N, C-alpha and C positions, 0 to 999 in steps of 0.2 A: 133629415135623412140620417141613416145609420152609417157608421164608419167601419170599413173593413180593416182588420188588424193583421199584422205580421210580426214575427220575431226572428231575428238573425243574430247568431252568437258564435263566438269561438270557444266558449266554455262547454265543449262537448267532446266526447270520444269520437274517433274516426279512423279511417284507414291511414296508416303512415304516422300515427301519433304515438310518440314514445314518452317515456318519463320526462325527458328534457327536450323533446323535439317540438316542432310547431304543431299547433292544433288548427286544422282547417275550419274556417268559419262556414256556417251553412244555415239555411232557413229551417227552423225547427217547428214552426206553427204558422200556417198561412190560411187566410180566408179563401174559400174555394172560388170566390168571385174575382180574385186578383189574377190577371193574365200572367203567363210565364214571361212575356216580354218585359213586364214591369219588374219582375224579380231579377232579370238579367241586369237591368240598369240600377236597381236598388242596392245590390250587394256592395259595389264600390262606394256608393254614397253613404252607406251605413257603417262602413269599416272604421276602426279606431286604431290610432297609433299613439302610444303613450309618449310623454315628453322624453326628450333625449336624456339618457343616463338613468332612467327609471329601473330599479332592480326588478328582477323577475318575481321576487317574493317580497311582500310588504306587510307591515302591521295593519290592523284595521284602520287606525287613524291615518296612516299614510295613504292607504287605498282611498279613503273618503276624500282626501285632499287632492287627488288627481282631477284633471279637468273633465267636465261632462260636455257632450256635444248635443245641444238642441239645434235642430235644423229643419228647414223647409226647402224642398227642391222641386223644380218643375222637370218633368220627364218629356221625352221626345214625342209622346202621343198627346201631350197637353194636360196630362193628369198631374197631380201633386202628391208629394210624400212628406208628411210631417212626422218627426221622429225625435227620440232621445236615445243617444248611445252613451253607455257608462262603462267604466272599468269594473270588472267583477273578479272574483277568485275562482279559478278552476277547481272544482271540488276534489278531484283525485290527487292533485299535486300542490294545491294552494298557489299555483302560478297566476300571474295577472293576465286576464283575458278581457273580453268585452261582451256586452249584451245590448242589442238594439231592439227597441219596441217602436213600431211605426203604425200610422194609419194612412190609408190610400184614399185620395180624393179623385174620383173619375173626372174626365175633362168637363169643364163648366160647372162642376159641383162646388158648393161652398160648405164651410163648417156650420154645424147647427147654430141657430140663432144669429146667423150672419157674422159670427166672430171672425177676426182675422187670425192667421197663424201666429202673427207677432204677439197677439194678446193671450193666446192659450198654450204657447209652446212649453211653458213651465208647469203644465197641469199636474195635479197630484195623481192622475190616473195612470201615468206611466209605471211600468213594472220592470224589474231587473232580473226576471227569471222567466223561463218558458212555461206557459200554463200546461196543465196535465192534458188538456184536450188538444189534439193536433189541429183541429179546425175550430178556432176561437170564434165565439159569438161576436157579432159586430157591436161596437160601442154606440150607445144612444147619444152620447155627448162627450165632449172633452172640456170639462170645466176649467176656468182660469185657476191660477195657483191658489192652493188652500191657504186659509188664514183670514184674519179680520181685514175687511176691505180698506177701512180707514188707516190701519196700521201699514198695509201694503203701499198705499198711496203716499203715506208719510215717509216710508223708507225710500221710495222712488224719488220723492222730492229732495230728500237729503242727498241721494246719489247725484241728482242733477246739479245741486249746488256744488258738490265736491268736484264735479267735472265741468264747472262753469267755463273755464278757459277754453275748453274744446267743444262745448255744446253747440254753439252756432255753426262752427265749421263742419261738424259731423252731420247735423241735421240738414245743412245746405247741400252737402254732397249726396245724402240719401234722397233728397227731393230731386236731384239732377240725374239720378241713375237711369231713369227711363226717358230722359230727354235726348235730343239730337246731339248735344255736346257733352253728355254725361260721361263720367268715368267708367272704365270697364268693370272696376270692382272697388269697393271701399273696405279697407283693412283696419280693424280696431285692435290695437295692441294693449293688452291688459295683463296683469300678473295673475288674475283669477278669471276663469271662464264664466263664473257667476256674474262678474261685472260686465262682461260682454252681453250676457242675458239681460242685464238691467238696461243696457243701451238698446237692446231689441225692444224691451218693454216701453222705453221712452219713445222710440220710433213709432210704436203702435198707437201712442197717444197723440203724437205731434203730426204725423203724416195724414193727408186726406185718405179716406177709405179706399179709393181706387188704387192709390199707390201702395198702401199698407197690404192689400190683398196680393199684390204682384211681387212684393219684395221677397226674394229668396235669401236665405242666410244660414250660417252655421256658427255657433258660438265658440267652436274650437276646431282647429286643423293644424297639422304640422306643415302643410304644403299649400300656402295661400295662392301661389301662382297657378296651381293646377285645380283649384276648387271650382266646383260647378255652380256655386252660389254667388250672388252679387255682393253680399256683405259677409265678411269672414272675420272671426276672432282668432288671434294668435298670441302666444306667449312672447315675451321680449326676446328670448333666445332664438326664436324662429323669424324675427323681423329684421335681422341684421343686414340682409342682402336685398331689401325691398326698396331702398331709397331711389334707385334708378330703374325701377320695374315698370313705370307707367301707371301703377296703381295709386289710388288715393290712400295714403297711409296716415293714420292718426295715432301717434304714440302717446297714449294717455297715462303713461307711467313716468314720463320724464319732465324736462323743463316746460314751462308754459309756452304755447305756440306764439310766434311773433305775429303782430298785427291785431 
């Protein structure tokens, strides 16, 4: 099947936008097959909030260092939304904004070649700018991350070794998410959103296919209590008040877990 695309960004001019004022996010390119009800739900899921204390204007290096949010969400009609949201620079003022590129999976549909969202969320096909055509052509595929497959697997193995003290606990909680006694949400605390994406890739390899396809996630959010996904990544500064939240929190940046 082909994948209907959409783009949602705050790096646009709009009514009420001033030199130093807020820029309203809006959909700038949407496949005609995507229902309006999907767009209503998608907006909040695709929005991006920079880390606390981020200046409005950054160097290119600092901009690239900000977290990226790879996500897969289930909507109320049973369809799915696989996306990447990244910080970008607003062309007119150089202020920090965001751009989201997503594909919509109708209810019951699967990704091409039966791949799971966990396996392809870091695909090289994501873009950080709105295409010139307001009605984008569907994507024929969403390939896995670009790069030598053996090198990718080696890097993931190295990451698994580095997270050895947390590995069994995290994978156990992920397997339990859809069980009767499973946690409401699993929170992964990492200093880099890229490391949460590596956790997601590990889950794609370790979980049975049926669980992997159902697992919703975001590699970065400022508000884990309010997230719509079951697996969420947060920075250490946003994890301070989660100890008594009822969520399963794995702080992968601190001391080794007990037990």
